[in-house]
N, C-alpha and C positions, 0 to 999 in steps of 0.2 A: 504493500500500500505507501502511496504518497500522497502528499498536500496539491490540490489544485488551488486557482483561484479562490474559490468559496472556503478552501481552507480544510477540505476533508474529499478522501476518495476510498470509498469501501471494498472496491473492487468489484463490487455489484452494482451493474448498470441500472437497475430498478431503483435501488437506494440512492446511487448518486443522483438520479433525475428527481429523486423527490427532494432531496438534502439544497439541490440546485432551487428547485420550486419554491422552496420554504426561505433561501437565502433572498431571493428576488423579492420577497414582501417587503422589504426595506424601502424599496421606491414605490411602493403601491399604497392605493388609499387604504384605510383600516377594514373599510366595509367589505374589502375584497378579501379580507385574512381568513375569515371562517370558512368559505368555500374552498380555499387552499389547503387549511388546517385539515378538514375534512377529506378532502382528497388523498392529501400526504397520509393521514391515517389508514385511510383503506389499503393503499398500496404498500405501507409497511407490514401492515398485517398479512396481505398476499404474499410478500416476500419472506416472512417468517414461516408461514404455513407451506411455501415451495421450496425451503431452506432444509438441505439433505442432514438427515440426524447422526450426529458423530458417535 
């Protein structure tokens, strides 16, 4: 793993895209945050569900 401009790279493309989306909220109106957080939560749960068991 290495760091990107957003400060985080997980090595999982789906998770990295969620992080980028949440990071981009800094420049967006507060009214848009809830929808992004709800989408992020859904995507992260899917990533956990799809993660291989160790």
